[in-house]
VEXKERO-418621 format. One record per atom (N, C-alpha, C): residue in one letter; z, x, y. Coordinates in steps of 0.2 Angstrom, whole numbers, plus 5000, padded with zeros to 4 digits. Each point is the difference from the previous one (the first is absolute). Layout:
BEGIN
aZXY ...
This chain:
BEGIN
m516350604976 m499250035003 m500049924998 k499449985006 k500249935003 k499150014997 n499949924994 n499450004995 n499349965006 k499750055003 k499350005006 k499749994996 s499549935007 s499349984998 s499749965005 p499750075002 p499850015004 p499349954999 l499849965009 l499549964998 l499450014997 r499950024994 r499050034999 r499749944997 p499549985000 p499749954999 p500050004990 p500249934998 p499849984992 p499749995000 f499749995004 f499249944996 f499250035004 t499349984997 t499650045000 t499549935002 k500149955002 k499849955002 k499950025008 w499549935000 w500049985008 w500649945000 g500150025007 g500749965006 g500049945002 t500449955004 t499849974999 t499750005006 g499849895002 g500350015008 g498950005002 t499750004996 t499350025003 t499349924997 l499649985003 l499449944999 l499550054997 n500150065000 n499450034992 n500349984996 t499449994996 t500349994988 t499850024999 r500250014992 r499950094997 r498949955000 a500050084999 a499250035000 a499949964995 e500250004993 e499449974994 e499849925002 e500849965004 e500049955000 e499649975007 i499550045003 i499449975004 i499550024999 s499750074997 s499450035002 s500550054993 p499449964994 p500350064991 p499450055001 a499549985005 a499450054998 a500350065007 a500650005001 a500050085006 a500750034991 r500149944997 r500350084993 r499850034999 l499250035001 l499750044996 l499850074998 p500150004997 p500450104999 p499650035007 t500450055001 t499650055003 t499050015002 f500250034991 f499450025001 f499449974997 l500149924999 l499349955003 l500050025007 k500650045005 k499849985006 k499550035004 g500050104999 g499650075001 g500850015002 g499750035003 g500650105002 g500449984994 w499950014990 w499950014995 w500050085002 g499250024995 g499950055001 g500050075005 e500549995008 e500250055001 e500950005001 f500149984996 f500950004997 f499650034993 l499849974999 l499950034991 l500050075002 f499450035001 f500250085004 f500250035002 f500749975002 f500150055004 f500650024993 t500349934998 t500549994994 t500050044996 a499450014997 a499650044994 a499850075004 l500050035005 l500050055005 l500750014995 i500549955000 i500850055002 i500249994995 s499549994995 s500450004989 s499950055001 f499150025000 f499750075000 f500450055000 t500249975009 t500350114999 t500749994998 s500649944997 s500650005000 s499650044992 a499649984999 a499850024990 a500250064999 s499550035009 s499750074994 s500550065004 v500549975007 v500550055001 v500549994998 h499949954995 h501049964996 h499550014995 a499750064996 a500249984993 a500550034997 e499850045002 e501150074995 e500549935001 d500049965004 d500849955000 d499749964996 s500449994993 s499949964999 s500749954996 n500550025005 n500849965002 n499949945001 w500049974995 w499749925006 w500349934996 r500549985006 r500749945000 r499549994999 t500249914998 t499749915001 t500649964997 s499749955006 s500749954997 s499649945003 w500449934998 w499749955003 w500449955000 d499849955001 d500549915000 d499649945001 g500349965003 g499549955000 g500649955005 t499949945005 t500049944997 t499649924995 l500149954994 l499849965001 l500249955001 y499649955006 y500449945005 y499749924999 g500549984995 g499549945001 g500249945005 y499449975007 y500749945002 y499649925000 a500349975005 a499849955000 a500149975009 s499449955001 s500350035007 s499749915004 s500249975005 s500249935000 s500050005008 t499449985004 t499849995008 t499949945003 s500949945000 s499649975006 s499449995004 l499649985003 l499450015004 l500349915004 r499450055007 r500849965005 r499149955002 g500549924999 g499249945001 g499850015006 d500350005006 d499650005007 d499950045002 s499550054993 s499850085005 s499749985004 i500150055005 i499449995003 i499350055002 l500450104997 l499750054997 l499549984989 n500649935002 n499550004994 n499949944996 p499749995002 p500049884999 p500250024993 n500349944996 n499849984995 n499950074993 n499850035002 n500450054998 n499150085000 q499649945003 q499350014998 q499550035004 v500450075007 v500050075002 v500150064992 a500450004999 a500450054997 a500049994994 a500149954995 a499949994995 a500850024998 l500350025004 l500750044995 l500249974992 p500350034997 p500549964994 p500449995003 q500149944993 q500849964999 q500350034998 r499850024995 r500350034991 r499550084999 s500650054997 s500050064998 s500350004996 d499550004995 d500550074993 d499450075002 v500350044999 v500150094999 v500150034995 a499750044995 a500250054996 a499850055003 d500250075000 d500050045004 d500150044994 l499550095002 l500750064999 l499650025001 r500650085005 r500050055006 r500150044995 l499750075001 l500450064994 l499850055004 n500350044999 n499950095005 n500150044994 f499550065003 f500250044994 f499650075006 k500250054996 k500450105005 k499850034995 a499650055001 a499950044998 a499850075006 e500850054995 e499850065009 e500150064996 n499550075004 n500450064996 n500450045007 e500050045000 e500350075006 e499549955007 s499449994995 s499350015007 s499849935002 v500049964993 v499449965001 v500249934998 r500249955006 r500449944997 r499649964999 l500049954996 l499649924998 l500849954998 t499549965005 t500149915003 t499649984998 a500549904995 a499449984999 a500449935000 r499949955004 r500349895000 r499649964999 p499850014990 p499749955001 p500349915000 i499549945004 i500349965000 i499249954994 a500649954995 a499649924999 a500449975000 t499549975005 t500249944996 t499749925003 v500549944993 v499749924998 v500249965006 r499549975003 r500649915005 r499249985000 d500449934997 d499949925001 d500350035008 k499649935004 k500049965005 k499849905000 r500349955003 r500149975000 r499949975004 n499849945006 n500249955006 n499649984996 a499849935007 a499849934997 a499249994999 f500050055000 f499150054997 f499749994996 g500750024996 g499850014993 g500450084998 s499950064999 s499850034994 s499850045002 q500250075002 q499650094993 q500450044999 q499650054998 q500450044994 q499850065002 s500350035002 s499450095002 s500650054994 n499750085001 n500150064998 n499950045005 e500550054999 e499750055004 e500450074997 s499850075000 s500150044998 s499650065006 y500750035002 y499850065005 y500550085000 f499950025004 f500750055001 f500049985009 s500450005001 s500649985005 s500050085005 q500150044995 q500250035002 q499950094997 w499450075001 w500150044995 w499850055003 q500150084998 q500150055005 q499950064994 v499450065005 v500050064997 v500450055006 r500350034999 r500150065005 r500550064994 v499350065007 v500350074998 v500250005006 r500550094997 r500450035007 r499450074997 a499549995006 a499750065004 a500350065002 a500549995002 a500450105000 a500449945003 e500750095000 e500749965004 e499749975006 s500549924999 s499949945006 s499849965001 w499350034994 w499149965002 w499849964995 n500249915001 n499849984994 n499449975003 v499849974991 v499149975002 v500249924996 a499649945000 a500249954996 a499549965003 a499649964995 a499449965001 a500349924993 g500249965005 g500049934997 g500449965004 r500149954997 r499949945002 r501149985000 e500149995009 e500750045002 e500149915003 v500650005000 v500549955006 v499850035007 m500050035003 m499750025010 m500849934999 n500350045001 n500849955004 n500550065002 w500449935006 w500650085001 w500549955000 g500650025006 g500549975003 g500549984997 a500549985004 a500449964999 a500249915001 a499649995002 a500149905002 a499549994995 q500349944999 q500149954994 q499449965001 f500249925007 f499549975001 f499350005004 r499750055001 r499550045001 r499950095003 s499650005002 s499850094998 s499850025006 p499949975008 p499650075003 p499550035001 s500350054995 s500050075000 s499450024997 s500049964995 s499449984996 s499449975001 p499350034998 p499149935001 p499949994996 f500550034993 f499649984995 f500549925000 y500750014999 y500349954994 y500849985006 f499649985006 f500249955005 f500749934997 d499649994993 d500449984995 d500550034996 n500650035000 n500350024996 n499949994993 g499949955000 g500349984990 g500750014999 r500549995003 r500750025000 r500649915000 s499549984999 s500449934998 s499749954994 d499750034999 d499649964991 d499950054996 p500549994993 p500250034996 p499349974995 m499549975001 m499649994997 m499250055001 r500049985007 r499450055002 r499650084999 e499650044995 e499850085002 e499549995003 l500350075004 l499850045008 l499350034997 t499450025004 t499650024994 t499950085005 g499850024999 g499950055001 g499450015006 m499950075005 m499450015003 m499750064995 d499050005000 d499850034995 d500350095006 v500150034998 v500050085007 v500350074992 v499650045007 v500150074997 v500150045006 k500950045001 k500349995003 k500550134999 l499849985004 l500350115001 l500449975003 s500750064996 s500749965004 s500450095000 w500150005005 w500550065004 w500749965001 t500650084994 t500549964998 t500350095002 p500050035006 p500550055002 p500750004999 d500549974997 d500450014999 d500149925001 m500749964996 m500449955000 m500349965005 r499950035007 r499749955005 r499549985004 s499550054995 s499449995006 s499149974994 s499849945001 s499549984998 s499149995004 v499750024998 v499249995006 v499749974993 n499549915002 n499850004995 n499050015003 l499550004999 l499650005003 l499449944992 a499749944999 a499949964998 a499649985000 r499149994997 r499649964998 r499949955000 i500049945000 i499949944999 i499449994997 v499949984995 v499449984997 v499549924998 s500949944999 s499649955000 s500949995000 s500549915000 s500349985002 s500149994991 g500250034993 g500150014995 g499549914996 y500649985000 y499649964993 y499849925004 g499949955000 g499850005003 g500149975008 a499850045001 a499649985007 a499649995002 a500349985005 a499649925006 a499450024999 t499549965001 t499250035003 t499949985006 p499550035008 p500350064996 p500750045005 d500050064996 d500650054999 d500150035004 v500550015007 v500149995009 v499950084997 w500550024993 w500450045000 w499550084995 r499549984999 r499750034996 r499750065005 n499950084998 n499850065004 n500449985006 s500650025000 s500649995004 s500250084999 w500450025005 w500650075001 w500549985001 l500350024996 l501149995002 l500050075003 a500650055002 a500650045003 a500649975002 k500350024996 k500749984998 k500650095000 y500749965006 y500050085000 y501049954999 d500650044997 d500550004997 d500450055000 q500650015006 q500350005002 q500749964996 r500950014996 r500349994996 r500450045000 g500849995007 g500750034997 g500350004994 n500749985003 n500449994992 n500249945004 d499950005005 d500349905001 d499449965002 w499350015004 w499450015001 w499649984996 a499449985005 a499650034996 a499349965006 v499349995002 v499750025002 v499450014999 g499549965002 g499150004997 g499549965005 v499550065001 v499649965003 v499649994999 v499249955001 v499649994998 v499249975002 a499450064999 a499549955003 a499249984992 v499749985007 v499649964994 v499249975002 k499750034998 k499349995006 k499549944991 a500049975003 a499449964994 a499450015004 p499349994997 p499249995004 p499949975005 d500349934999 d499949955007 d500650005004 l500550025000 l500549965003 l500450065001 p500249995007 p500650055005 p500350054996 e500150035001 e500750074997 e500749965000 f500249994994 f500749944998 f500650075002 y500449995002 y500750045002 y500749964999 g500250044996 g500849984993 g500650055005 a500550024994 a500550015004 a500649944996 h500650034997 h500549994994 h500350055005 a500849985000 a500550044998 a500549964997 q500750014998 q500949975002 q500250104999 a500849934999 a500350064998 a500949995000 t500150034994 t501049984998 t500150035004 l500649945003 l500650045008 l501150004995 s499549954993 s501050014997 s499649984991 d500550024996 d500149974995 d499549934998 e500149955010 e499949924997 e499550005002 l500050005008 l499350005005 l499350034999 m499649994999 m499050055000 m499849945007 l499850025005 l499549975004 l499250024996 y499449955005 y499650034996 y499449965004 g499550035001 g499449975007 g499350014995 e499449985005 e499350014996 e499649965006 i499450055003 i499749975005 i499250024998 g499749975001 g499350015000 g499549985006 s499350015000 s499449975006 s499650004995 s499749975001 s499449994997 s499449955003 a499449984998 a499449955002 a500049974991 q500149935002 q499949984994 q499249994997 p499749974993 p499150004998 p500049945006 r500349945000 r500049955000 r500549945007 a500149995003 a500349945004 a499649955002 l500649954996 l499749915004 l500550015005 q499349995006 q500549985006 q500249935000 s500349995004 s500749935001 s499849985008 p500049985002 p500149995007 p500549965005 a500350005001 a500449945001 a499849945002 d499449995005 d499749985002 d499649954993 l500149934998 l500049994995 l499149965001 n499950035010 n499149995000 n499950044998 q499750064999 q500050094997 q500049974990 p499550004996 p499950024995 p500350064996 y500350004994 y499950054998 y499550055002 s500150064997 s499350065001 s500450084999 v499550014996 v500250084995 v499950065002 q500350035003 q499950085002 q500150054993 t499450045002 t499750054993 t500150085004 p500550034999 p500750034995 p500249925011 s500850014994 s500249985005 s500450075006 a500349955006 a500250075005 a500750014997 r500050095002 r500650064999 r500649955001 g500649974996 g500549985000 g500750064998 t500649984999 t500550024998 t500449974994 a500450024998 a500449964994 a500750055000 a500549974999 a500850045000 a500249974996 l500550045000 l500449994994 l500950025001 a500449975001 a500950044999 a500449954995 g500450074996 g500249954996 g500950045000 a500350004995 a500850005000 a500249974994 s500250054995 s500450004993 s500750014999 y500449964999 y501050034999 y499849964993 t500350074996 t500549994994 t500650014998 f500249924997 f500850014999 f500250064997 e500650004995 e500349995001 e500350014992 d499449924999 d500049984990 d499150044999 g499650015004 g499450004998 g499249995003 k500649925003 k499449945001 k499650035012 s499649965001 s499350045005 s500049935004 l500350025007 l499649955005 l499550045005 a499449964999 a499850045005 a499449965006 a499850035004 a499949925009 a499550074996 e499149985003 e499650005005 e499849965006 y499550035003 y499649975005 y499650014999 l499049985002 l499849995001 l499449965005 h499950095004 h499549955007 h499250014999 d499649974998 d498950024998 d499949955005 d499350055005 d499650005003 d499649925000 h499850024991 h499549984997 h500149945001 g500549954998 g500249945001 g500049955008 y500049944996 y500049965006 y500550035003 t500149965005 t500549965006 t500249924999 a500649965001 a500349954998 a499249965003 d499750005005 d499549965004 d499549994993 e499750054999 e499649994996 e499850014993 e500650034998 e500349964993 e499949905002 s500249985004 s499949925000 s499449995001 a499750035002 a499050015002 a499950004991 y499850064999 y500150024993 y499849964996 f500849954998 f500149924995 f499949965003 q499649995007 q499749915003 q499450024998 r499550095002 r499250014998 r500149964993 a500350044996 a500149984991 a500149974996 t500049935004 t499949924997 t499350005002 v499850015001 v498950014998 v499650065000 m500650054997 m500250074998 m499749984997 p500450034995 p500550044997 p499850054995 g499449984999 g499550074994 g500050065007 m500249985004 m500050055003 m500250045004 a500749955001 a500550015002 a500550044993 l499750004997 l500550014994 l499850074997 g499450004998 g499550054996 g500150075008 l499949985006 l499850085002 l500949995005 a500849954999 a500450055002 a500450064999 p500350025007 p500150065000 p500650024994 r500050045000 r500650024996 r500649955000 l500550015004 l500749975004 l499549955007 l500349964996 l499749945009 l500350005006 g500750044999 g500550015005 g499850075006 r500949985000 r499850105003 r500650034999 d500749944998 d500549995003 d500549974994 y500050064992 y500650014997 y500750024998 l500749974999 l500350024996 l500049984994 h500250054995 h500150004994 h500550064999 l500549954994 l500850034997 l499849984991 v500350064998 v500249994995 v500750044997 w500349954993 w500650024999 w499850014992 q500450054998 q499550004991 q500750034996 s500250034994 s500749994998 s499750094998 n500450024997 n500150074999 n499350034996 m499550035002 m499450034993 m500250004996 m500550054999 m500450034994 m500050004995 a500449935000 a500249964997 a499849984995 s500350004992 s499749994996 s499649944996 g500749965001 g499949934999 g499749955003 g499550045005 g499549915005 g500050065005 y499649925005 y499950035006 y499749915002 w500450015007 w499849965006 w500050045008 r499149945003 r499950005011 r500049965000 l500449985003 l499849965007 l499750005002 m499249965005 m499750005004 m499949945007 y500050045006 y500249985005 y499550005005 t499349985002 t499350015005 t500149955004 r500050025007 r499749945006 r499850025004 t499349965003 t499550015002 t500249995008 l500350065006 l500149965007 l499749975002 t499350025000 t499649955002 t499649914999 d500250024994 d500049884998 d500849984997 a500550065003 a500649974995 a499949964994 g499650034994 g499950014994 g500550034997 s499949974992 s500650044997 s499650004993 e500350075001 e499950004988 e500950024999 i500349984991 i500450034997 i499850004993 g500050104997 g499550004996 g500850014997 a500150014991 a500650044997 a499550004992 y500150075000 y500150014993 y500650034995 g500150004994 g500650014995 g499750054992 e500350004998 e499850024993 e500750034996 t500249984991 t499950024997 t500350054993 v500050025001 v500150044992 v500249944992 l499449994997 l500349944997 l500050074992 a499550024998 a500450054995 a499750074999 g500350065001 g499550055000 g499950025002 q499149985003 q499450025003 q499849955005 v500349964997 v499849925002 v500449975003 s499749975008 s500349945005 s499449985004 a500549965001 a499849945001 a500149995005 y499949965008 y499350005007 y499749935004 w500250025005 w499749935005 w500150035008 l499449965002 l500150005006 l499649935005 t500350015005 t499849925004 t500150025006 l499349975004 l500049975006 l500049975006 l500549975003 l499849915000 l500350025009 p499049985004 p500350005008 p500049945003 v500550045005 v499949925005 v499650055006 g499649915002 g499949985003 g499849954999 n499349975005 n499449954998 n499150044999 a499649945001 a499750025000 a499350075005 r500449975005 r499750065006 r500450065004 q500150024990 q500650055000 q500150064997 e499650034998 e499850084997 e500250004994 f500549994998 f500450034995 f500349914993 s499949975006 s499649954997 s499249945001 a499750024999 a499549975002 a499550004993 l500150064996 l499749974991 l500449974998 f500749994998 f500450014993 f500750005001 q500349944999 q500649944999 q500650074995 y499750044996 y500550024994 y499350064995 t500550054999 t499750044993 t500550004996 a499950014998 a500850014992 a499450034995 t500450064997 t499850054995 t500449994994 l499950024993 l500650014998 l499750064994 g500350034996 g499750074996 g500650004996 v499550074997 v500750054995 v499450044998 k500350095004 k499750054999 k500150054993 v499750044996 v500550044994 v500050095003 a500150005002 a500050115000 a499950044993 l499150035001 l500250034992 l500150055000 
């Protein structure tokens, strides 16, 4: 029997090929805990209500099962910034770190009985960042995920907590998710933070499920204003032996409705096909007309656009797999609009970088070649992304190997190929990370 390794995301981090730098590197204020930004009282009320109901109804069930695990990370990152960057000249706009040293503790706790399940994922991070302007030390601790889930009746569950509401099989980007378009499946260091939600689930059988959720806020580190605060989500999933499909709709107070769908089908032991699609309006859009006589303008919200991804994954006899994906995103620029975007940025770099769309271009090819994920001795992954809009590309490589027992070493390298007027190579020349992780 083959040792199969379907293309499952090994990481929970930000993906390759984006101008949007990490939130804490541009706006420390955006990392404030949710309870300092409002919406927390409503969230705690629902959580306390569910917890009280659980304690009252299921007090007689004391057969609790508990478990925990965790990983301790220590890593150093080095980034070579472009000296001729148009969007970030002399690093004056984004003040990106050129060297980072990080210690990161990530824990998982679970306690459950026949009716109640409690989960939590606390994170504690110590970070030292340096660039030509000086150094900055920061410490933070928070819950990236947690949940109280109660079985209210047969096939019915009620839950409150902080949940990563991500779905679909796509690697490069996830068009079917309004919250995690950049689904973080190409960077092993980033921790996706969940949305603060209250959710009602109906699962009549193993093939169908319906979820209705109230999005209280975007969770820890939510931007201000939080466009997803007080939103509603409805999702339906259907699955068979070799296929799965899901549809989702989300309504935010100040945005038009989001509609999305994802599907995947396993055609054989080797081949899986999958796709995602989403129709949405972005909270804001920086308009860059191809006519250079016209200035930038900001549209709030943007016009409705569609993003769609089609992918295929082939797993070989030895467990290695190759995936190919094509993404089209209406919210990006055409080739002429992107060229005009960089030309205008020569005099307005702050506006260009700060309001850049989630992807500059419209069409992308993404390839992933990886080793058997079930192998015990180590793992490697090669990534290649090409934007068909400006012909730029980015090469990524990740690898890890077991040093001894529960201790592993890992590394990640990203190498853009192009000039300062192409998306992937607009900010830096390369970035490299070397680290050690200890399974607890």
